[in-house]
C-alpha positions as CSV (number, residue, x, y, z in Angstrom):
1,X,25.1,29.0,-1.3
2,X,27.0,26.1,-2.8
3,X,25.6,24.1,-5.8
4,X,25.1,21.1,-3.6
5,X,23.3,23.1,-0.9
6,X,21.1,24.7,-3.5
7,X,20.2,21.3,-4.9
8,X,19.3,20.0,-1.4
9,X,17.0,23.0,-0.9
10,X,15.3,22.5,-4.2
11,X,14.8,18.8,-3.4
12,X,13.4,19.5,0.0
13,X,11.0,22.0,-1.5
14,X,9.8,19.5,-4.1
15,X,9.2,16.9,-1.3
16,X,7.3,19.5,0.7
17,X,5.1,20.4,-2.3
18,X,4.5,16.7,-3.1
19,X,3.6,16.0,0.5
20,X,1.0,18.9,0.5
21,X,-0.4,17.7,-2.9
22,X,-0.8,14.2,-1.6
23,X,-2.5,15.3,1.5
24,X,-5.0,17.3,-0.5
25,X,-5.6,14.4,-2.9
26,X,-5.7,11.7,-0.2
27,X,-6.6,13.3,3.2
28,X,-6.8,11.4,6.4
29,X,-3.7,9.3,6.1
30,X,-5.4,6.0,5.5
31,X,-3.4,3.3,3.7
32,X,-0.1,5.2,3.9
33,X,1.9,2.0,4.1
34,X,0.2,0.6,1.0
35,X,0.7,3.9,-0.8
36,X,4.4,4.1,0.2
37,X,4.9,0.6,-1.0
38,X,3.3,1.3,-4.3
39,X,5.4,4.4,-4.8
40,X,8.6,2.5,-3.9
41,X,7.7,-0.1,-6.5
42,X,7.2,2.6,-9.1
43,X,10.7,4.0,-8.2
44,X,12.2,0.6,-8.5
45,X,10.6,0.0,-11.9
46,X,11.8,3.3,-13.2
47,X,15.3,2.6,-12.0
48,X,15.3,-1.0,-13.4
49,X,13.9,0.2,-16.8
50,X,16.6,3.0,-16.9
51,X,14.0,5.7,-17.2
52,X,15.2,9.3,-17.7
53,X,16.7,11.1,-14.6
54,X,13.7,13.4,-14.3
55,X,11.2,10.5,-14.1
56,X,13.4,8.7,-11.5
57,X,13.6,11.9,-9.4
58,X,9.8,12.4,-9.6
59,X,9.3,8.9,-8.3
60,X,11.9,9.3,-5.6
61,X,10.2,12.5,-4.5
62,X,6.8,10.7,-4.2
63,X,8.5,8.0,-2.1
64,X,10.0,10.7,0.2
65,X,6.7,12.5,0.5
66,X,5.0,9.3,1.6
67,X,7.7,8.7,4.2
68,X,7.2,12.3,5.5
69,X,3.5,11.6,5.9
70,X,4.2,8.4,7.8
71,X,6.6,10.3,10.1
72,X,4.2,13.1,10.7
73,X,0.8,11.4,10.6
74,X,1.7,7.9,11.7
75,X,0.1,4.9,10.0
76,X,-3.5,4.7,11.2
77,X,-4.0,1.0,10.2
78,X,-1.2,0.0,12.5
79,X,-1.5,2.5,15.2
80,X,-4.7,0.9,16.4
81,X,-3.3,-2.6,16.8
82,X,-3.5,-4.1,20.3
83,X,-0.3,-5.0,22.1
84,X,-1.0,-8.7,21.3
85,X,-1.6,-8.0,17.6
86,X,1.6,-6.0,17.3
87,X,3.9,-8.7,18.6
88,X,6.2,-10.2,16.0
């Protein structure tokens, strides 16, 4: 296995573990968009403040985990909108 492939596997495992942790801590999938937005803000802040690489990676993994939850669970607050409410 190449070094790059190994890093990808480790990253995907970290995202999977964070996704499971988040599901246990916040079951039901409510407010996923708000949570994802909060995590993205924390990542942006860490990047702008030039935080250490490990802190940036931690925040990026949390963002990725929220995206996985939205992909797999949907976003309940918006899934229930009527056709009229969901028009741009």
